[in-house]
N, CA, C, O and CB atoms as a CASP TS submission, in Angstrom:
PFRMAT TS
TARGET T0000
AUTHOR 0000-0000-0000
METHOD Language model
MODEL 1
PARENT N/A
ATOM      1  N   UNK     1    -104.087 -46.584 180.257  1.00  0.00           N
ATOM      2  CA  UNK     1    -103.297 -47.965 180.169  1.00  0.00           C
ATOM      3  C   UNK     1    -102.419 -47.972 181.293  1.00  0.00           C
ATOM      4  O   UNK     1    -102.305 -49.001 181.960  1.00  0.00           O
ATOM      5  CB  UNK     1    -102.419 -48.182 178.808  1.00  0.00           C
ATOM      6  N   UNK     2    -101.721 -46.828 181.605  1.00  0.00           N
ATOM      7  CA  UNK     2    -100.801 -47.069 182.565  1.00  0.00           C
ATOM      8  C   UNK     2    -101.116 -46.238 183.781  1.00  0.00           C
ATOM      9  O   UNK     2    -101.233 -45.044 183.507  1.00  0.00           O
ATOM     10  CB  UNK     2     -99.473 -46.826 182.051  1.00  0.00           C
ATOM     11  N   UNK     3    -101.292 -46.558 185.107  1.00  0.00           N
ATOM     12  CA  UNK     3    -101.651 -45.930 186.313  1.00  0.00           C
ATOM     13  C   UNK     3    -100.609 -45.401 186.844  1.00  0.00           C
ATOM     14  O   UNK     3     -99.542 -45.968 186.608  1.00  0.00           O
ATOM     15  CB  UNK     3    -102.240 -46.703 187.201  1.00  0.00           C
ATOM     16  N   UNK     4    -100.594 -44.199 187.693  1.00  0.00           N
ATOM     17  CA  UNK     4     -99.577 -43.774 188.485  1.00  0.00           C
ATOM     18  C   UNK     4     -99.320 -44.687 189.513  1.00  0.00           C
ATOM     19  O   UNK     4    -100.199 -45.428 189.954  1.00  0.00           O
ATOM     20  CB  UNK     4     -99.813 -42.548 188.983  1.00  0.00           C
ATOM     21  N   UNK     5     -97.973 -44.675 189.989  1.00  0.00           N
ATOM     22  CA  UNK     5     -97.494 -45.369 191.271  1.00  0.00           C
ATOM     23  C   UNK     5     -98.269 -45.024 192.400  1.00  0.00           C
ATOM     24  O   UNK     5     -98.640 -43.861 192.561  1.00  0.00           O
ATOM     25  CB  UNK     5     -96.088 -45.055 191.605  1.00  0.00           C
ATOM     26  N   UNK     6     -98.580 -46.026 193.289  1.00  0.00           N
ATOM     27  CA  UNK     6     -99.108 -45.718 194.574  1.00  0.00           C
ATOM     28  C   UNK     6     -98.193 -45.823 195.689  1.00  0.00           C
ATOM     29  O   UNK     6     -98.403 -45.206 196.734  1.00  0.00           O
ATOM     30  CB  UNK     6    -100.181 -46.513 194.834  1.00  0.00           C
ATOM     31  N   UNK     7     -97.017 -46.698 195.494  1.00  0.00           N
ATOM     32  CA  UNK     7     -96.021 -46.979 196.549  1.00  0.00           C
ATOM     33  C   UNK     7     -94.930 -45.887 196.484  1.00  0.00           C
ATOM     34  O   UNK     7     -94.762 -45.150 195.513  1.00  0.00           O
ATOM     35  CB  UNK     7     -95.384 -48.437 196.372  1.00  0.00           C
ATOM     36  N   UNK     8     -94.174 -45.863 197.679  1.00  0.00           N
ATOM     37  CA  UNK     8     -93.016 -44.848 197.869  1.00  0.00           C
ATOM     38  C   UNK     8     -91.946 -45.507 196.967  1.00  0.00           C
ATOM     39  O   UNK     8     -91.893 -46.718 196.750  1.00  0.00           O
ATOM     40  CB  UNK     8     -92.475 -44.642 199.542  1.00  0.00           C
ATOM     41  N   UNK     9     -91.073 -44.550 196.447  1.00  0.00           N
ATOM     42  CA  UNK     9     -89.909 -44.958 195.677  1.00  0.00           C
ATOM     43  C   UNK     9     -89.009 -46.056 196.454  1.00  0.00           C
ATOM     44  O   UNK     9     -88.921 -46.057 197.682  1.00  0.00           O
ATOM     45  CB  UNK     9     -89.058 -43.664 195.350  1.00  0.00           C
ATOM     46  N   UNK    10     -88.374 -46.956 195.653  1.00  0.00           N
ATOM     47  CA  UNK    10     -87.523 -47.901 196.407  1.00  0.00           C
ATOM     48  C   UNK    10     -88.308 -48.950 197.262  1.00  0.00           C
ATOM     49  O   UNK    10     -87.602 -49.758 197.865  1.00  0.00           O
ATOM     50  CB  UNK    10     -86.606 -47.103 197.325  1.00  0.00           C
ATOM     51  N   UNK    11     -89.687 -49.059 197.407  1.00  0.00           N
ATOM     52  CA  UNK    11     -90.440 -49.793 198.298  1.00  0.00           C
ATOM     53  C   UNK    11     -90.648 -51.122 197.399  1.00  0.00           C
ATOM     54  O   UNK    11     -90.841 -51.051 196.185  1.00  0.00           O
ATOM     55  CB  UNK    11     -91.831 -48.988 198.796  1.00  0.00           C
ATOM     56  N   UNK    12     -90.592 -52.281 198.076  1.00  0.00           N
ATOM     57  CA  UNK    12     -90.986 -53.601 197.276  1.00  0.00           C
ATOM     58  C   UNK    12     -92.284 -53.628 196.740  1.00  0.00           C
ATOM     59  O   UNK    12     -92.534 -54.428 195.839  1.00  0.00           O
ATOM     60  CB  UNK    12     -90.907 -54.817 198.103  1.00  0.00           C
ATOM     61  N   UNK    13     -93.184 -52.828 197.191  1.00  0.00           N
ATOM     62  CA  UNK    13     -94.550 -52.805 196.706  1.00  0.00           C
ATOM     63  C   UNK    13     -94.603 -52.053 195.390  1.00  0.00           C
ATOM     64  O   UNK    13     -95.368 -52.400 194.491  1.00  0.00           O
ATOM     65  CB  UNK    13     -95.492 -52.167 197.739  1.00  0.00           C
ATOM     66  N   UNK    14     -93.835 -51.086 195.294  1.00  0.00           N
ATOM     67  CA  UNK    14     -93.707 -50.154 194.144  1.00  0.00           C
ATOM     68  C   UNK    14     -93.204 -50.979 192.942  1.00  0.00           C
ATOM     69  O   UNK    14     -93.697 -50.877 191.819  1.00  0.00           O
ATOM     70  CB  UNK    14     -92.702 -48.931 194.474  1.00  0.00           C
ATOM     71  N   UNK    15     -92.127 -51.851 193.278  1.00  0.00           N
ATOM     72  CA  UNK    15     -91.477 -52.617 192.255  1.00  0.00           C
ATOM     73  C   UNK    15     -92.375 -53.659 191.618  1.00  0.00           C
ATOM     74  O   UNK    15     -92.361 -53.941 190.420  1.00  0.00           O
ATOM     75  CB  UNK    15     -90.285 -53.265 192.814  1.00  0.00           C
ATOM     76  N   UNK    16     -93.230 -54.251 192.625  1.00  0.00           N
ATOM     77  CA  UNK    16     -94.156 -55.325 192.070  1.00  0.00           C
ATOM     78  C   UNK    16     -95.215 -54.631 191.314  1.00  0.00           C
ATOM     79  O   UNK    16     -95.590 -55.102 190.239  1.00  0.00           O
ATOM     80  CB  UNK    16     -94.808 -56.245 193.201  1.00  0.00           C
ATOM     81  N   UNK    17     -95.795 -53.404 191.855  1.00  0.00           N
ATOM     82  CA  UNK    17     -96.792 -52.592 191.144  1.00  0.00           C
ATOM     83  C   UNK    17     -96.093 -52.230 189.570  1.00  0.00           C
ATOM     84  O   UNK    17     -96.776 -52.445 188.569  1.00  0.00           O
ATOM     85  CB  UNK    17     -97.141 -51.123 192.132  1.00  0.00           C
ATOM     86  N   UNK    18     -95.024 -51.803 189.476  1.00  0.00           N
ATOM     87  CA  UNK    18     -94.335 -51.499 188.323  1.00  0.00           C
ATOM     88  C   UNK    18     -94.280 -52.766 187.291  1.00  0.00           C
ATOM     89  O   UNK    18     -94.669 -52.679 186.126  1.00  0.00           O
ATOM     90  CB  UNK    18     -92.939 -51.019 188.745  1.00  0.00           C
ATOM     91  N   UNK    19     -93.750 -53.942 187.869  1.00  0.00           N
ATOM     92  CA  UNK    19     -93.601 -55.132 187.123  1.00  0.00           C
ATOM     93  C   UNK    19     -95.046 -55.492 186.560  1.00  0.00           C
ATOM     94  O   UNK    19     -95.225 -55.813 185.385  1.00  0.00           O
ATOM     95  CB  UNK    19     -92.969 -56.291 188.037  1.00  0.00           C
ATOM     96  N   UNK    20     -96.059 -55.409 187.510  1.00  0.00           N
ATOM     97  CA  UNK    20     -97.507 -55.863 186.959  1.00  0.00           C
ATOM     98  C   UNK    20     -98.002 -54.765 185.819  1.00  0.00           C
ATOM     99  O   UNK    20     -98.717 -55.084 184.870  1.00  0.00           O
ATOM    100  CB  UNK    20     -98.716 -55.912 188.320  1.00  0.00           C
ATOM    101  N   UNK    21     -97.587 -53.624 186.023  1.00  0.00           N
ATOM    102  CA  UNK    21     -98.162 -52.551 184.876  1.00  0.00           C
ATOM    103  C   UNK    21     -97.392 -52.817 183.723  1.00  0.00           C
ATOM    104  O   UNK    21     -97.992 -52.748 182.650  1.00  0.00           O
ATOM    105  CB  UNK    21     -98.006 -50.898 185.240  1.00  0.00           C
ATOM    106  N   UNK    22     -96.124 -53.121 183.712  1.00  0.00           N
ATOM    107  CA  UNK    22     -95.353 -53.148 182.520  1.00  0.00           C
ATOM    108  C   UNK    22     -95.809 -54.538 181.891  1.00  0.00           C
ATOM    109  O   UNK    22     -96.082 -54.584 180.692  1.00  0.00           O
ATOM    110  CB  UNK    22     -93.713 -53.010 182.814  1.00  0.00           C
ATOM    111  N   UNK    23     -95.889 -55.624 182.659  1.00  0.00           N
ATOM    112  CA  UNK    23     -96.415 -56.889 182.090  1.00  0.00           C
ATOM    113  C   UNK    23     -97.781 -56.768 181.384  1.00  0.00           C
ATOM    114  O   UNK    23     -97.968 -57.357 180.320  1.00  0.00           O
ATOM    115  CB  UNK    23     -96.535 -57.909 183.194  1.00  0.00           C
ATOM    116  N   UNK    24     -98.731 -56.019 181.956  1.00  0.00           N
ATOM    117  CA  UNK    24     -99.975 -55.736 181.324  1.00  0.00           C
ATOM    118  C   UNK    24     -99.822 -55.022 180.112  1.00  0.00           C
ATOM    119  O   UNK    24    -100.390 -55.432 179.100  1.00  0.00           O
ATOM    120  CB  UNK    24    -100.828 -55.028 182.162  1.00  0.00           C
ATOM    121  N   UNK    25     -99.054 -53.901 180.091  1.00  0.00           N
ATOM    122  CA  UNK    25     -98.895 -53.104 178.959  1.00  0.00           C
ATOM    123  C   UNK    25     -98.171 -53.793 177.710  1.00  0.00           C
ATOM    124  O   UNK    25     -98.481 -53.583 176.538  1.00  0.00           O
ATOM    125  CB  UNK    25     -98.162 -51.916 179.392  1.00  0.00           C
ATOM    126  N   UNK    26     -97.275 -54.548 178.097  1.00  0.00           N
ATOM    127  CA  UNK    26     -96.572 -55.501 177.028  1.00  0.00           C
ATOM    128  C   UNK    26     -97.566 -56.496 176.482  1.00  0.00           C
ATOM    129  O   UNK    26     -97.563 -56.784 175.285  1.00  0.00           O
ATOM    130  CB  UNK    26     -95.320 -56.347 177.675  1.00  0.00           C
ATOM    131  N   UNK    27     -98.471 -57.058 177.393  1.00  0.00           N
ATOM    132  CA  UNK    27     -99.514 -57.947 176.872  1.00  0.00           C
ATOM    133  C   UNK    27    -100.427 -57.447 175.949  1.00  0.00           C
ATOM    134  O   UNK    27    -100.719 -58.077 174.933  1.00  0.00           O
ATOM    135  CB  UNK    27    -100.243 -58.440 177.852  1.00  0.00           C
ATOM    136  N   UNK    28    -100.945 -56.257 176.252  1.00  0.00           N
ATOM    137  CA  UNK    28    -101.753 -55.507 175.352  1.00  0.00           C
ATOM    138  C   UNK    28    -101.115 -55.127 174.098  1.00  0.00           C
ATOM    139  O   UNK    28    -101.837 -55.118 173.101  1.00  0.00           O
ATOM    140  CB  UNK    28    -102.209 -54.361 175.976  1.00  0.00           C
ATOM    141  N   UNK    29     -99.989 -54.838 173.984  1.00  0.00           N
ATOM    142  CA  UNK    29     -99.208 -54.484 172.746  1.00  0.00           C
ATOM    143  C   UNK    29     -99.025 -55.754 172.036  1.00  0.00           C
ATOM    144  O   UNK    29     -99.327 -55.766 170.843  1.00  0.00           O
ATOM    145  CB  UNK    29     -97.800 -53.786 173.042  1.00  0.00           C
ATOM    146  N   UNK    30     -98.587 -56.805 172.568  1.00  0.00           N
ATOM    147  CA  UNK    30     -98.397 -58.139 171.998  1.00  0.00           C
ATOM    148  C   UNK    30     -99.622 -58.610 171.251  1.00  0.00           C
ATOM    149  O   UNK    30     -99.584 -58.969 170.074  1.00  0.00           O
ATOM    150  CB  UNK    30     -98.051 -59.132 173.082  1.00  0.00           C
ATOM    151  N   UNK    31    -100.651 -58.589 171.959  1.00  0.00           N
ATOM    152  CA  UNK    31    -101.885 -59.090 171.446  1.00  0.00           C
ATOM    153  C   UNK    31    -102.266 -58.410 170.297  1.00  0.00           C
ATOM    154  O   UNK    31    -102.657 -59.073 169.337  1.00  0.00           O
ATOM    155  CB  UNK    31    -102.917 -59.030 172.375  1.00  0.00           C
ATOM    156  N   UNK    32    -102.205 -56.882 170.216  1.00  0.00           N
ATOM    157  CA  UNK    32    -102.680 -56.201 169.082  1.00  0.00           C
ATOM    158  C   UNK    32    -101.662 -56.406 167.933  1.00  0.00           C
ATOM    159  O   UNK    32    -102.069 -56.489 166.775  1.00  0.00           O
ATOM    160  CB  UNK    32    -102.909 -54.712 169.406  1.00  0.00           C
ATOM    161  N   UNK    33    -100.269 -56.494 168.250  1.00  0.00           N
ATOM    162  CA  UNK    33     -99.269 -56.725 167.211  1.00  0.00           C
ATOM    163  C   UNK    33     -99.554 -58.080 166.487  1.00  0.00           C
ATOM    164  O   UNK    33     -99.586 -58.193 165.262  1.00  0.00           O
ATOM    165  CB  UNK    33     -97.822 -56.718 167.840  1.00  0.00           C
ATOM    166  N   UNK    34     -99.767 -59.139 167.414  1.00  0.00           N
ATOM    167  CA  UNK    34    -100.029 -60.413 166.703  1.00  0.00           C
ATOM    168  C   UNK    34    -101.316 -60.421 165.955  1.00  0.00           C
ATOM    169  O   UNK    34    -101.392 -61.095 164.928  1.00  0.00           O
ATOM    170  CB  UNK    34    -100.035 -61.552 167.659  1.00  0.00           C
ATOM    171  N   UNK    35    -102.257 -59.785 166.346  1.00  0.00           N
ATOM    172  CA  UNK    35    -103.510 -59.749 165.629  1.00  0.00           C
ATOM    173  C   UNK    35    -103.380 -59.152 164.111  1.00  0.00           C
ATOM    174  O   UNK    35    -104.017 -59.529 163.127  1.00  0.00           O
ATOM    175  CB  UNK    35    -104.510 -58.889 166.481  1.00  0.00           C
ATOM    176  N   UNK    36    -102.399 -58.132 164.173  1.00  0.00           N
ATOM    177  CA  UNK    36    -102.108 -57.392 162.978  1.00  0.00           C
ATOM    178  C   UNK    36    -101.080 -58.190 162.111  1.00  0.00           C
ATOM    179  O   UNK    36    -100.724 -57.675 161.051  1.00  0.00           O
ATOM    180  CB  UNK    36    -101.569 -55.971 163.348  1.00  0.00           C
ATOM    181  N   UNK    37    -100.593 -59.363 162.463  1.00  0.00           N
ATOM    182  CA  UNK    37     -99.775 -60.097 161.737  1.00  0.00           C
ATOM    183  C   UNK    37     -98.212 -60.254 162.287  1.00  0.00           C
ATOM    184  O   UNK    37     -97.467 -61.079 161.757  1.00  0.00           O
ATOM    185  CB  UNK    37     -99.853 -59.507 160.434  1.00  0.00           C
ATOM    186  N   UNK    38     -97.865 -59.601 163.135  1.00  0.00           N
ATOM    187  CA  UNK    38     -96.524 -59.740 163.802  1.00  0.00           C
ATOM    188  C   UNK    38     -96.365 -60.985 164.491  1.00  0.00           C
ATOM    189  O   UNK    38     -97.261 -61.427 165.210  1.00  0.00           O
ATOM    190  CB  UNK    38     -96.276 -58.667 164.768  1.00  0.00           C
ATOM    191  N   UNK    39     -95.213 -61.609 164.304  1.00  0.00           N
ATOM    192  CA  UNK    39     -94.940 -63.005 165.005  1.00  0.00           C
ATOM    193  C   UNK    39     -94.592 -62.477 166.639  1.00  0.00           C
ATOM    194  O   UNK    39     -93.920 -61.466 166.840  1.00  0.00           O
ATOM    195  CB  UNK    39     -93.429 -63.964 164.152  1.00  0.00           C
ATOM    196  N   UNK    40     -95.094 -63.233 167.638  1.00  0.00           N
ATOM    197  CA  UNK    40     -94.943 -62.724 168.900  1.00  0.00           C
ATOM    198  C   UNK    40     -93.435 -62.565 169.228  1.00  0.00           C
ATOM    199  O   UNK    40     -93.029 -61.562 169.815  1.00  0.00           O
ATOM    200  CB  UNK    40     -95.654 -63.601 169.874  1.00  0.00           C
ATOM    201  N   UNK    41     -92.565 -63.625 168.817  1.00  0.00           N
ATOM    202  CA  UNK    41     -91.134 -63.506 169.174  1.00  0.00           C
ATOM    203  C   UNK    41     -90.480 -62.390 168.567  1.00  0.00           C
ATOM    204  O   UNK    41     -89.607 -61.789 169.194  1.00  0.00           O
ATOM    205  CB  UNK    41     -90.400 -64.684 168.820  1.00  0.00           C
ATOM    206  N   UNK    42     -90.849 -62.013 167.282  1.00  0.00           N
ATOM    207  CA  UNK    42     -90.174 -60.798 166.613  1.00  0.00           C
ATOM    208  C   UNK    42     -90.461 -59.559 167.247  1.00  0.00           C
ATOM    209  O   UNK    42     -89.634 -58.662 167.413  1.00  0.00           O
ATOM    210  CB  UNK    42     -90.567 -60.642 165.199  1.00  0.00           C
ATOM    211  N   UNK    43     -91.920 -59.523 167.675  1.00  0.00           N
ATOM    212  CA  UNK    43     -92.325 -58.395 168.307  1.00  0.00           C
ATOM    213  C   UNK    43     -91.691 -58.188 169.768  1.00  0.00           C
ATOM    214  O   UNK    43     -91.396 -57.041 170.106  1.00  0.00           O
ATOM    215  CB  UNK    43     -93.783 -58.444 168.341  1.00  0.00           C
ATOM    216  N   UNK    44     -91.492 -59.164 170.566  1.00  0.00           N
ATOM    217  CA  UNK    44     -91.067 -58.998 171.822  1.00  0.00           C
ATOM    218  C   UNK    44     -89.554 -58.778 171.626  1.00  0.00           C
ATOM    219  O   UNK    44     -89.074 -57.972 172.423  1.00  0.00           O
ATOM    220  CB  UNK    44     -91.463 -60.179 172.732  1.00  0.00           C
ATOM    221  N   UNK    45     -88.696 -59.323 170.731  1.00  0.00           N
ATOM    222  CA  UNK    45     -87.344 -58.966 170.525  1.00  0.00           C
ATOM    223  C   UNK    45     -87.274 -57.366 170.155  1.00  0.00           C
ATOM    224  O   UNK    45     -86.408 -56.643 170.648  1.00  0.00           O
ATOM    225  CB  UNK    45     -86.729 -59.913 169.361  1.00  0.00           C
ATOM    226  N   UNK    46     -88.226 -56.904 169.277  1.00  0.00           N
ATOM    227  CA  UNK    46     -88.229 -55.575 168.923  1.00  0.00           C
ATOM    228  C   UNK    46     -88.360 -54.540 170.328  1.00  0.00           C
ATOM    229  O   UNK    46     -87.788 -53.469 170.527  1.00  0.00           O
ATOM    230  CB  UNK    46     -89.460 -55.410 167.862  1.00  0.00           C
ATOM    231  N   UNK    47     -89.262 -55.230 171.145  1.00  0.00           N
ATOM    232  CA  UNK    47     -89.610 -54.499 172.407  1.00  0.00           C
ATOM    233  C   UNK    47     -88.252 -54.390 173.082  1.00  0.00           C
ATOM    234  O   UNK    47     -87.745 -53.302 173.356  1.00  0.00           O
ATOM    235  CB  UNK    47     -90.749 -55.278 173.359  1.00  0.00           C
ATOM    236  N   UNK    48     -87.675 -55.582 173.341  1.00  0.00           N
ATOM    237  CA  UNK    48     -86.391 -55.544 174.188  1.00  0.00           C
ATOM    238  C   UNK    48     -85.336 -54.620 173.463  1.00  0.00           C
ATOM    239  O   UNK    48     -84.673 -53.865 174.174  1.00  0.00           O
ATOM    240  CB  UNK    48     -85.759 -57.084 174.394  1.00  0.00           C
ATOM    241  N   UNK    49     -85.135 -54.628 172.109  1.00  0.00           N
ATOM    242  CA  UNK    49     -84.145 -53.812 171.457  1.00  0.00           C
ATOM    243  C   UNK    49     -84.666 -52.381 171.735  1.00  0.00           C
ATOM    244  O   UNK    49     -83.837 -51.576 172.159  1.00  0.00           O
ATOM    245  CB  UNK    49     -83.977 -54.160 169.863  1.00  0.00           C
ATOM    246  N   UNK    50     -85.866 -51.992 171.559  1.00  0.00           N
ATOM    247  CA  UNK    50     -86.337 -50.636 171.836  1.00  0.00           C
ATOM    248  C   UNK    50     -85.943 -50.264 173.200  1.00  0.00           C
ATOM    249  O   UNK    50     -85.356 -49.190 173.339  1.00  0.00           O
ATOM    250  CB  UNK    50     -87.835 -50.504 171.668  1.00  0.00           C
ATOM    251  N   UNK    51     -86.187 -51.013 174.254  1.00  0.00           N
ATOM    252  CA  UNK    51     -85.867 -50.818 175.718  1.00  0.00           C
ATOM    253  C   UNK    51     -84.401 -50.622 175.747  1.00  0.00           C
ATOM    254  O   UNK    51     -84.007 -49.605 176.318  1.00  0.00           O
ATOM    255  CB  UNK    51     -86.313 -52.059 176.665  1.00  0.00           C
ATOM    256  N   UNK    52     -83.557 -51.394 175.246  1.00  0.00           N
ATOM    257  CA  UNK    52     -82.135 -51.283 175.330  1.00  0.00           C
ATOM    258  C   UNK    52     -81.556 -49.951 174.723  1.00  0.00           C
ATOM    259  O   UNK    52     -80.639 -49.315 175.244  1.00  0.00           O
ATOM    260  CB  UNK    52     -81.536 -52.471 174.638  1.00  0.00           C
ATOM    261  N   UNK    53     -82.215 -49.599 173.536  1.00  0.00           N
ATOM    262  CA  UNK    53     -81.985 -48.284 172.891  1.00  0.00           C
ATOM    263  C   UNK    53     -82.316 -47.138 173.813  1.00  0.00           C
ATOM    264  O   UNK    53     -81.501 -46.218 173.884  1.00  0.00           O
ATOM    265  CB  UNK    53     -82.813 -48.158 171.618  1.00  0.00           C
ATOM    266  N   UNK    54     -83.457 -47.091 174.548  1.00  0.00           N
ATOM    267  CA  UNK    54     -83.689 -46.229 175.364  1.00  0.00           C
ATOM    268  C   UNK    54     -82.878 -46.118 176.621  1.00  0.00           C
ATOM    269  O   UNK    54     -82.685 -45.013 177.126  1.00  0.00           O
ATOM    270  CB  UNK    54     -84.840 -46.355 175.571  1.00  0.00           C
ATOM    271  N   UNK    55     -82.419 -47.162 177.120  1.00  0.00           N
ATOM    272  CA  UNK    55     -81.530 -47.308 178.200  1.00  0.00           C
ATOM    273  C   UNK    55     -80.097 -46.713 177.885  1.00  0.00           C
ATOM    274  O   UNK    55     -79.455 -46.093 178.734  1.00  0.00           O
ATOM    275  CB  UNK    55     -81.453 -48.777 178.554  1.00  0.00           C
ATOM    276  N   UNK    56     -79.616 -46.965 176.515  1.00  0.00           N
ATOM    277  CA  UNK    56     -78.449 -46.476 176.129  1.00  0.00           C
ATOM    278  C   UNK    56     -78.521 -44.999 176.063  1.00  0.00           C
ATOM    279  O   UNK    56     -77.626 -44.285 176.516  1.00  0.00           O
ATOM    280  CB  UNK    56     -78.061 -47.056 174.920  1.00  0.00           C
ATOM    281  N   UNK    57     -79.579 -44.552 175.503  1.00  0.00           N
ATOM    282  CA  UNK    57     -79.634 -43.029 175.430  1.00  0.00           C
ATOM    283  C   UNK    57     -79.804 -42.252 176.604  1.00  0.00           C
ATOM    284  O   UNK    57     -79.484 -41.063 176.588  1.00  0.00           O
ATOM    285  CB  UNK    57     -80.648 -42.629 174.627  1.00  0.00           C
ATOM    286  N   UNK    58     -80.378 -42.905 177.851  1.00  0.00           N
ATOM    287  CA  UNK    58     -80.327 -42.426 179.085  1.00  0.00           C
ATOM    288  C   UNK    58     -78.912 -42.525 179.661  1.00  0.00           C
ATOM    289  O   UNK    58     -78.560 -41.564 180.345  1.00  0.00           O
ATOM    290  CB  UNK    58     -81.296 -43.101 179.872  1.00  0.00           C
ATOM    291  N   UNK    59     -78.095 -43.469 179.506  1.00  0.00           N
ATOM    292  CA  UNK    59     -76.903 -43.555 179.778  1.00  0.00           C
ATOM    293  C   UNK    59     -75.998 -42.471 179.173  1.00  0.00           C
ATOM    294  O   UNK    59     -75.165 -41.849 179.832  1.00  0.00           O
ATOM    295  CB  UNK    59     -76.574 -44.753 179.461  1.00  0.00           C
ATOM    296  N   UNK    60     -76.229 -42.302 177.894  1.00  0.00           N
ATOM    297  CA  UNK    60     -75.417 -41.182 177.105  1.00  0.00           C
ATOM    298  C   UNK    60     -75.672 -39.850 177.608  1.00  0.00           C
ATOM    299  O   UNK    60     -74.802 -38.983 177.680  1.00  0.00           O
ATOM    300  CB  UNK    60     -75.759 -41.146 175.587  1.00  0.00           C
ATOM    301  N   UNK    61     -76.939 -39.694 177.973  1.00  0.00           N
ATOM    302  CA  UNK    61     -77.403 -38.411 178.529  1.00  0.00           C
ATOM    303  C   UNK    61     -76.741 -38.038 179.773  1.00  0.00           C
ATOM    304  O   UNK    61     -76.328 -36.899 179.996  1.00  0.00           O
ATOM    305  CB  UNK    61     -78.833 -38.436 178.768  1.00  0.00           C
ATOM    306  N   UNK    62     -76.634 -39.171 180.703  1.00  0.00           N
ATOM    307  CA  UNK    62     -75.988 -39.205 182.027  1.00  0.00           C
ATOM    308  C   UNK    62     -74.403 -38.718 181.924  1.00  0.00           C
ATOM    309  O   UNK    62     -73.860 -37.855 182.613  1.00  0.00           O
ATOM    310  CB  UNK    62     -76.104 -40.748 182.620  1.00  0.00           C
ATOM    311  N   UNK    63     -73.831 -39.501 180.891  1.00  0.00           N
ATOM    312  CA  UNK    63     -72.241 -39.198 180.859  1.00  0.00           C
ATOM    313  C   UNK    63     -72.213 -37.736 180.337  1.00  0.00           C
ATOM    314  O   UNK    63     -71.413 -36.958 180.858  1.00  0.00           O
ATOM    315  CB  UNK    63     -71.288 -40.300 179.772  1.00  0.00           C
ATOM    316  N   UNK    64     -73.076 -37.289 179.292  1.00  0.00           N
ATOM    317  CA  UNK    64     -72.901 -35.893 178.829  1.00  0.00           C
ATOM    318  C   UNK    64     -73.031 -34.867 179.955  1.00  0.00           C
ATOM    319  O   UNK    64     -72.246 -33.920 180.007  1.00  0.00           O
ATOM    320  CB  UNK    64     -73.925 -35.576 177.748  1.00  0.00           C
ATOM    321  N   UNK    65     -74.066 -35.041 180.917  1.00  0.00           N
ATOM    322  CA  UNK    65     -74.314 -34.257 181.988  1.00  0.00           C
ATOM    323  C   UNK    65     -73.241 -34.106 182.938  1.00  0.00           C
ATOM    324  O   UNK    65     -72.944 -33.062 183.518  1.00  0.00           O
ATOM    325  CB  UNK    65     -75.375 -34.700 182.594  1.00  0.00           C
ATOM    326  N   UNK    66     -72.623 -35.350 183.063  1.00  0.00           N
ATOM    327  CA  UNK    66     -71.514 -35.602 184.094  1.00  0.00           C
ATOM    328  C   UNK    66     -70.144 -34.875 183.599  1.00  0.00           C
ATOM    329  O   UNK    66     -69.312 -34.424 184.387  1.00  0.00           O
ATOM    330  CB  UNK    66     -71.261 -37.282 184.277  1.00  0.00           C
ATOM    331  N   UNK    67     -70.034 -34.828 182.248  1.00  0.00           N
ATOM    332  CA  UNK    67     -68.811 -34.227 181.652  1.00  0.00           C
ATOM    333  C   UNK    67     -68.935 -32.712 181.237  1.00  0.00           C
ATOM    334  O   UNK    67     -67.971 -32.047 180.859  1.00  0.00           O
ATOM    335  CB  UNK    67     -68.431 -35.043 180.414  1.00  0.00           C
ATOM    336  N   UNK    68     -70.234 -32.231 181.349  1.00  0.00           N
ATOM    337  CA  UNK    68     -70.374 -30.756 181.080  1.00  0.00           C
ATOM    338  C   UNK    68     -70.073 -30.130 182.348  1.00  0.00           C
ATOM    339  O   UNK    68     -70.447 -30.498 183.461  1.00  0.00           O
ATOM    340  CB  UNK    68     -71.805 -30.312 180.551  1.00  0.00           C
ATOM    341  N   UNK    69     -69.301 -29.071 182.020  1.00  0.00           N
ATOM    342  CA  UNK    69     -69.108 -28.179 183.455  1.00  0.00           C
ATOM    343  C   UNK    69     -70.306 -27.190 183.877  1.00  0.00           C
ATOM    344  O   UNK    69     -71.007 -26.624 183.037  1.00  0.00           O
ATOM    345  CB  UNK    69     -67.742 -27.158 183.308  1.00  0.00           C
ATOM    346  N   UNK    70     -70.429 -27.077 184.940  1.00  0.00           N
ATOM    347  CA  UNK    70     -71.610 -26.470 185.546  1.00  0.00           C
ATOM    348  C   UNK    70     -71.413 -24.997 185.304  1.00  0.00           C
ATOM    349  O   UNK    70     -70.312 -24.501 185.542  1.00  0.00           O
ATOM    350  CB  UNK    70     -71.781 -26.824 187.103  1.00  0.00           C
ATOM    351  N   UNK    71     -72.382 -24.283 184.859  1.00  0.00           N
ATOM    352  CA  UNK    71     -72.332 -22.867 184.531  1.00  0.00           C
ATOM    353  C   UNK    71     -73.255 -22.210 185.649  1.00  0.00           C
ATOM    354  O   UNK    71     -74.297 -22.723 186.058  1.00  0.00           O
ATOM    355  CB  UNK    71     -72.852 -22.562 182.959  1.00  0.00           C
ATOM    356  N   UNK    72     -72.742 -21.042 186.068  1.00  0.00           N
ATOM    357  CA  UNK    72     -73.535 -20.177 187.123  1.00  0.00           C
ATOM    358  C   UNK    72     -73.967 -18.915 186.301  1.00  0.00           C
ATOM    359  O   UNK    72     -73.395 -18.457 185.312  1.00  0.00           O
ATOM    360  CB  UNK    72     -72.561 -19.722 188.533  1.00  0.00           C
ATOM    361  N   UNK    73     -75.056 -18.469 186.893  1.00  0.00           N
ATOM    362  CA  UNK    73     -75.510 -17.278 186.257  1.00  0.00           C
ATOM    363  C   UNK    73     -75.202 -15.987 187.138  1.00  0.00           C
ATOM    364  O   UNK    73     -75.530 -14.871 186.735  1.00  0.00           O
ATOM    365  CB  UNK    73     -77.025 -17.419 185.976  1.00  0.00           C
TER
END
């Protein structure tokens, strides 16, 4: 369902490619969820909430890594 990137990091082409990939993946999920009885708005709201939760977890991990002292072997 998701292909690997072909563009170099930080390139405009890669950003467009990622946006198209995510849009397609969300469309597929949305269609399946709607077919199974979920309302489109409630499903998309749940997707946004899940994405926000993932971003929060990443931010917390970064903060913990920055606060942890480096250990040497």
